[in-house]
C-alpha positions as CSV (number, residue, x, y, z in Angstrom):
1,M,27.7,-3.4,-9.0
2,R,27.6,-4.5,-5.4
3,D,25.8,-7.8,-4.8
4,A,23.7,-6.1,-2.0
5,F,21.8,-4.1,-4.6
6,C,19.3,-5.7,-7.0
7,L,18.2,-3.6,-10.0
8,A,15.2,-4.7,-12.0
9,Y,14.4,-2.6,-15.1
10,I,10.8,-2.4,-16.2
11,A,10.2,-1.7,-19.9
12,I,7.5,0.7,-20.8
13,L,5.3,-0.9,-23.4
14,S,6.0,0.3,-26.9
15,P,3.0,-0.7,-28.9
16,I,0.0,1.6,-28.6
17,S,-3.1,-0.5,-28.4
18,I,-6.4,0.5,-29.9
19,H,-9.1,0.1,-27.3
20,T,-12.8,-0.2,-28.0
21,A,-14.9,2.5,-26.4
22,F,-16.3,1.8,-23.0
23,A,-18.6,3.5,-20.5
24,E,-17.0,5.4,-17.6
25,S,-17.5,3.3,-14.5
26,G,-15.6,5.6,-12.1
27,A,-13.6,2.7,-10.8
28,E,-10.3,4.4,-11.7
29,A,-11.3,7.5,-9.7
30,W,-8.5,10.0,-10.0
31,L,-6.0,7.5,-11.4
32,R,-7.1,7.4,-15.0
33,Y,-3.7,8.7,-16.2
34,S,-4.8,10.1,-19.6
35,Q,-3.4,13.5,-18.7
36,V,-0.2,11.9,-17.4
37,K,0.5,10.3,-20.8
38,D,-0.2,13.6,-22.5
39,G,2.1,15.5,-20.2
40,A,5.0,13.1,-20.1
41,T,6.3,13.5,-23.7
42,S,9.6,15.1,-22.5
43,L,10.2,12.5,-19.7
44,P,12.2,9.3,-19.8
45,N,10.9,6.1,-21.2
46,R,12.9,3.8,-18.9
47,V,12.1,2.9,-15.3
48,A,14.6,1.3,-12.9
49,V,13.5,-0.3,-9.7
50,V,16.2,-0.7,-7.1
51,G,15.8,-3.4,-4.4
52,N,13.5,-6.4,-3.8
53,S,10.7,-4.8,-1.9
54,E,7.2,-5.8,-3.1
55,I,5.9,-2.3,-2.4
56,V,8.8,-0.7,-4.4
57,R,8.1,-3.1,-7.3
58,T,4.4,-2.0,-7.1
59,A,5.6,1.6,-7.4
60,G,7.6,0.8,-10.5
61,S,4.7,-1.0,-12.0
62,E,2.4,1.9,-11.3
63,L,4.8,4.3,-13.1
64,V,4.9,2.0,-16.1
65,R,1.1,1.7,-16.1
66,A,0.8,5.5,-16.1
67,L,3.1,5.9,-19.0
68,E,2.0,2.9,-21.0
69,G,1.8,3.4,-24.7
70,R,4.9,5.6,-25.0
71,P,7.7,4.4,-27.1
72,G,10.2,2.4,-25.0
73,K,12.6,-0.5,-25.0
74,R,13.9,-3.1,-22.6
75,V,17.2,-2.3,-20.9
76,P,19.7,-4.7,-19.4
77,T,19.7,-5.6,-15.7
78,G,22.7,-5.3,-13.4
79,E,23.5,-1.6,-14.0
80,L,21.9,1.8,-14.2
81,P,20.7,2.8,-17.6
82,N,23.3,4.9,-19.5
83,A,20.4,7.1,-20.7
84,D,17.7,9.2,-19.0
85,A,15.5,7.2,-16.6
86,F,13.3,7.1,-13.6
87,V,15.0,5.4,-10.7
88,L,12.9,4.2,-7.7
89,G,14.1,2.9,-4.3
90,T,14.7,3.6,-0.7
91,W,17.4,5.9,0.5
92,R,19.4,2.9,1.7
93,D,19.5,1.4,-1.8
94,I,19.7,4.6,-3.8
95,H,22.5,6.4,-2.0
96,P,25.3,4.0,-3.0
97,L,24.3,4.5,-6.6
98,F,24.2,8.3,-6.2
99,P,26.8,9.0,-3.5
100,S,26.7,12.8,-4.1
101,L,23.2,13.1,-2.7
102,S,23.0,15.0,0.5
103,R,21.8,13.1,3.6
104,S,20.3,16.3,5.0
105,R,17.4,16.0,2.5
106,V,16.4,12.5,3.4
107,P,12.8,12.4,4.6
108,S,11.5,10.6,7.7
109,G,8.8,8.0,8.3
110,D,7.0,7.2,5.1
111,G,8.3,10.4,3.4
112,F,9.8,10.7,-0.1
113,W,12.3,12.8,-2.0
114,L,11.8,13.7,-5.6
115,K,15.2,14.7,-7.1
116,T,16.6,15.1,-10.6
117,V,20.3,14.6,-11.0
118,R,22.9,14.2,-13.8
119,Q,25.5,11.5,-13.6
120,H,27.8,10.1,-16.3
121,G,26.0,12.0,-19.0
122,A,22.5,10.9,-18.2
123,K,19.7,12.5,-16.3
124,Y,17.8,10.6,-13.7
125,W,14.4,11.3,-12.0
126,L,14.9,9.8,-8.5
127,I,12.0,8.7,-6.4
128,I,13.6,8.1,-3.0
129,G,11.7,6.8,0.0
130,A,12.6,6.9,3.6
131,S,10.6,3.6,3.6
132,N,9.2,1.3,1.0
133,R,5.9,3.1,1.3
134,G,7.7,6.4,0.8
135,V,8.8,5.2,-2.7
136,L,5.1,4.4,-3.5
137,Y,3.8,7.7,-2.2
138,G,6.6,9.6,-4.1
139,T,5.6,7.8,-7.3
140,F,1.9,8.9,-6.9
141,S,3.0,12.4,-6.1
142,L,5.1,12.7,-9.2
143,L,2.3,11.3,-11.4
144,A,-0.1,13.9,-9.9
145,R,2.3,16.7,-10.7
146,I,2.6,15.5,-14.3
147,A,-1.2,15.2,-14.7
148,Q,-1.5,18.8,-13.3
149,Q,1.1,20.0,-15.8
150,Q,3.4,21.1,-13.1
151,H,7.1,21.6,-13.9
152,V,8.9,18.3,-13.3
153,L,12.0,18.6,-15.4
154,T,13.9,19.9,-12.4
155,L,12.9,18.5,-9.0
156,D,14.2,18.7,-5.4
157,D,11.3,18.2,-3.1
158,S,11.5,16.3,0.2
159,Q,8.3,15.6,2.1
160,S,7.6,13.7,5.3
161,P,4.1,12.9,6.7
162,S,3.0,14.7,9.9
163,A,1.1,11.6,11.1
164,P,2.5,8.1,11.2
165,I,-0.9,6.4,11.3
166,R,-3.2,7.4,8.4
167,W,-6.1,4.9,8.5
168,V,-9.6,4.6,7.2
169,S,-12.4,2.7,9.0
170,Q,-15.1,0.7,7.2
171,W,-18.4,-0.2,8.8
172,D,-18.9,-3.5,6.9
173,N,-20.8,-6.5,8.4
174,L,-20.2,-10.2,7.8
175,D,-23.4,-10.5,5.7
176,R,-22.1,-7.8,3.3
177,T,-24.3,-5.0,4.5
178,I,-22.8,-1.8,5.6
179,E,-23.8,0.0,8.8
180,R,-26.5,2.6,8.2
181,G,-26.6,1.7,4.5
182,Y,-23.5,3.6,3.5
183,A,-21.8,2.9,0.1
184,G,-23.7,0.0,-1.2
185,R,-22.5,-3.6,-0.5
186,S,-19.2,-4.7,1.1
187,I,-16.3,-5.4,-1.1
188,F,-14.6,-7.4,1.7
189,L,-17.2,-9.6,3.4
190,D,-20.2,-11.7,2.3
191,N,-22.2,-14.6,3.8
192,G,-20.1,-14.7,7.0
193,Q,-16.7,-14.8,5.4
194,V,-14.2,-12.9,3.3
195,R,-15.3,-12.7,-0.4
196,G,-13.6,-15.0,-2.9
197,D,-12.9,-12.3,-5.5
198,L,-10.7,-9.6,-4.0
199,T,-10.1,-7.7,-7.2
200,R,-12.0,-4.7,-6.0
201,V,-10.1,-4.8,-2.7
202,S,-6.8,-4.5,-4.6
203,E,-8.2,-1.6,-6.5
204,Y,-9.4,0.1,-3.3
205,A,-6.0,-0.4,-1.7
206,R,-4.4,1.3,-4.7
207,L,-6.7,4.3,-4.3
208,L,-5.8,4.5,-0.6
209,A,-2.1,4.3,-1.3
210,S,-2.3,7.1,-3.8
211,I,-3.3,9.5,-1.1
212,G,-1.0,8.2,1.6
213,I,-3.4,6.0,3.6
214,N,-1.5,3.2,5.3
215,G,-4.2,1.2,7.1
216,C,-7.8,0.1,6.8
217,A,-10.2,-1.3,9.4
218,I,-12.5,-3.4,7.4
219,N,-15.5,-4.2,9.6
220,N,-18.2,-2.5,11.6
221,V,-17.2,-1.1,15.0
222,N,-20.2,-3.0,16.4
223,A,-18.2,-6.1,15.7
224,D,-19.5,-9.7,15.3
225,P,-17.4,-12.0,17.6
226,R,-17.0,-14.4,14.7
227,V,-14.4,-12.1,13.1
228,L,-11.9,-13.7,15.5
229,S,-12.9,-17.3,14.9
230,S,-10.4,-19.8,13.8
231,E,-12.3,-20.1,10.5
232,M,-12.1,-16.4,9.8
233,L,-8.4,-15.7,10.7
234,P,-6.9,-17.4,7.5
235,Q,-9.4,-15.5,5.4
236,L,-8.2,-12.2,7.0
237,V,-4.7,-13.2,6.0
238,R,-6.0,-13.3,2.3
239,L,-7.2,-9.7,2.8
240,A,-3.8,-8.7,4.3
241,D,-2.0,-10.2,1.4
242,T,-4.1,-8.2,-1.0
243,F,-3.4,-4.9,0.9
244,R,0.3,-5.6,1.4
245,P,1.7,-4.6,-2.1
246,W,0.1,-1.2,-1.6
247,G,1.6,-0.6,1.8
248,V,-1.9,-0.8,3.5
249,K,-2.1,-2.7,6.8
250,L,-5.3,-4.5,7.8
251,A,-7.1,-3.9,11.1
252,I,-10.3,-5.3,12.5
253,S,-12.7,-4.1,15.2
254,V,-13.4,-6.8,17.8
255,D,-16.0,-7.4,20.4
256,L,-14.2,-7.7,23.7
257,S,-16.4,-10.6,24.7
258,S,-14.8,-12.6,21.9
259,P,-12.5,-14.6,24.2
260,M,-15.7,-15.9,25.8
261,A,-18.0,-16.1,22.7
262,V,-15.3,-17.6,20.4
263,G,-12.5,-18.8,22.6
264,G,-14.7,-20.5,25.2
265,L,-13.2,-18.7,28.2
266,T,-15.3,-18.5,31.4
267,A,-13.0,-16.5,33.6
268,S,-9.6,-14.8,33.3
269,A,-7.3,-15.5,30.4
270,S,-4.1,-17.4,31.1
271,R,-1.1,-18.5,29.0
272,S,-2.7,-21.9,28.4
273,S,-6.1,-20.4,27.3
274,P,-7.4,-19.7,23.7
275,L,-6.8,-16.0,24.0
276,P,-2.9,-16.2,24.0
277,R,-3.1,-18.7,21.2
278,L,-4.8,-16.1,19.1
279,R,-1.6,-14.0,19.5
280,L,0.3,-16.7,17.6
281,Q,-1.8,-16.1,14.5
282,P,-0.5,-13.5,11.9
283,P,-0.5,-10.2,13.9
284,L,-3.6,-8.1,13.8
285,G,-4.3,-4.4,14.4
286,L,-7.3,-4.5,16.8
287,A,-9.9,-1.9,17.8
288,R,-12.5,-2.2,20.6
289,S,-16.1,-2.4,19.4
290,K,-18.3,0.6,19.9
291,G,-20.8,0.2,22.7
292,R,-19.7,-3.3,23.6
293,P,-18.6,-3.3,27.2
294,R,-16.0,-5.7,28.3
295,P,-17.4,-8.6,30.4
296,R,-16.9,-7.8,34.1
297,R,-15.8,-11.4,34.9
298,L,-13.2,-11.6,32.1
299,R,-9.8,-10.3,32.9
300,L,-7.8,-9.5,29.8
301,L,-4.1,-9.8,29.9
302,P,-2.0,-7.0,28.4
303,S,-1.0,-7.8,24.9
304,P,1.9,-6.2,22.8
305,R,0.9,-4.0,20.0
306,R,0.6,-6.2,16.9
307,E,-0.3,-5.4,13.4
308,L,-1.1,-7.6,10.4
309,R,2.1,-7.2,8.3
C-alpha cells in the first residue's frame, strides 16, 4: 500500500440496542434510516474510508449511522478488506486502488460516481467523489436509493451538479428573532451573539448536505452592522467550524455602512484602515444588505472573492 493513501475502516456496530419509545420530534426529517436498515440486508457490513478529508470521514460515519445495528466486525487498517465492502473516497484516492476504472465516467464539480466492482474475489460498492463533498453527496444518494427499495446490487451512475453554488438564505436577527416571524426562533444567534449550543446547527447542516446544499447565509439581509464587529468574527468561525464537516460554507449579509459603523472610517478605505484588516480574518462569503444603500462618501476598495472555508 502506498504511503500517499490512508485507509481507515469503520466498523458497523454489531449489538442491536433496545431503545425506549420516544415521541417523534421531526428533527431527523427525511434521515430517519429505519427503511435503510430494513432494505440493506443483502449489502456489506464493512465500510472503508480512503483519505484524510474531514468531509469524507463524515460520509463514512453517516453510512455507518444508517446501517447501525447490523452484524459487523472491525477490519484491519492498511489494506482493502478481502470481503465485500463499501469504499468511499475521491477519485484521486480511489483510482490507484481500482486502476481498471474508466476515467471517462469521472464526474465534475461536486459530483459523484456510484459503482459496483469485483476485484480479487470481493465485491465493492464504490462511492467516488470528484471532490470531498461529492463523496458525501454520493453517500446520501445511495442511502436514499436503499430506503426507496431501488436496485443497488449493481450500480454505475455518475452525476454532476448543474449549479456550482447551491445556497440557502436565513433571515435571522442577532436577537434570535427571524424576519417576518418565519420558522420560530433562530438556531444560530441570540442576545447579540452566536449561540453557545450549536448542536442544532450541526443537525441542520446535515440536512442541507443530504440534498446537496453547499452554503448558508445565516442572517437577515437587512443586516445589523455588528455582524462584522471584532467581537462577532471569532464567533462566526465557530459556526463555520460546525458547518465544515458537512461541506457547507458560511456566508453573512452585511450592511455596506459597516466600515463606518464598526470600523470607524470617515472617508475612503485605504490599506492602513480597518476595512482591509477585516480581510485578514478567516475569509467570509459576503452579501449586500437589502435596502441599505452604500454611504456616498465611502469609497470601497475592490476585494477578492473570499469564502469562509
